[in-house]
N, C-alpha and C positions, 0 to 999 in steps of 0.2 A: 669203787664206790658202785654200788649194784641199782638196780633200776628202781627196787621195792623202797630202798633207803631214801634215794632221791625223793621219791612220790612222798615218804614218810615227811621229810624235811619240808618238802614244798606244804604240805598240809598243815603243819605246824604253823609256818610263817602266814599262811593265809588265815588262820584260825587267830594269830596274834593280832593280825591286822584287824578283821572283823571283830575281837573281842574290844579292841580299842576304840573302833569306831561306836560301838555300843554300850560303852562305860561312857566317853564323852557325852553323847545322844543323851544317856539316862542323868547324866550330871545336868546337861542343860535343862531338861524337861526339869526334875526336881527344881532347879536353881529358881526357874521361873513360879512354879507353884508357889515356894518361900516366899517369891518377891509377892505374888498376890496376896498371900497371908499378911505380909508387912514385917518378913522377916528377910534380912539381908546378910549374905554370907560373907566374911573378910576375905578376899581373894589375894 
């Protein structure tokens, strides 16, 4: 496994973690806004 490939894999993993964090944060914010308006999301 070459160094560039290792770096690439590491980058992809980091990206996935970051995107997951972003998505869950976004969902939380959307949920809060909706509940303020009076819409409940069935979870």
